[in-house]
C-alpha positions, 0 to 999 in steps of 0.5 A, a space after each residue: 500500500 505504501 508503494 501505491 501512494 509512493 507512486 501516486 506522489 511521484 506522479 502528482 509531482 511530475 506532473 505538477 513539474 510538467 504543468 509548472 514547466 508548460 505556463 513558465 514558457 507559456 509566461 515567456 512567450 508571452 511576454 515576447 508577444 508583449 514586446 514585440 507590441 510594445 516595439 510596434 506602439 513605440 513604431 507606430 507613434 513615432 510615424 503618428 508624430 511623424 505625420 502630425 508634423 506633415 500635416 502642419 508642415 503642409 497646412 500652413 497660412 503662406 504656403 495654402 494662401 499661395 496655392 490658392 493664388 496660383 491655382 485661382 482660374 482653375 479653383 476659383 476659390 473665394 473667401 467665406 461669406 456669411 450668406 452661404 451658411 443656411 439659417 436655423 429656420 431652414 433646418 427640418 427639425 422632426 415633429 414631435 407628434 411623429 417621433 412619438 408614433 410614426 405610424 400617424 398621419 404625417 403633415 407636409 413639412 412646410 420649413 424643409 418645402 421653404 428650404 427647398 424653393 428658396 434653394 430653387 429660387 422660388 418664393 416661398 410657400 406661406 403655411 398651409 
């Protein structure tokens, strides 16, 4: 009986040694992968820094102004004017009733029609 206990104990020790061996090498592999990922992240961050510097260099106002002047006849770029932006009344906000019940019958959107009419050069329609 004693020999059976010794044999079981020896097998348990060998099994635990094998498990510890595998865990040790798996940990080392994961550590190597982590180091490789850290190197890749550092390389990508360095590349990102270079791209930010290049973007800043290419977007210098004096350089852009010179490009606009050189390509004015082709691009016809002009400064923005205040009348190029839409007004708040031209924004088609959803009707709160439609939001509550999407299956309810819908009335025509007067604001959207007025905005479309204004874009087409027509006089806006008055309320329904």
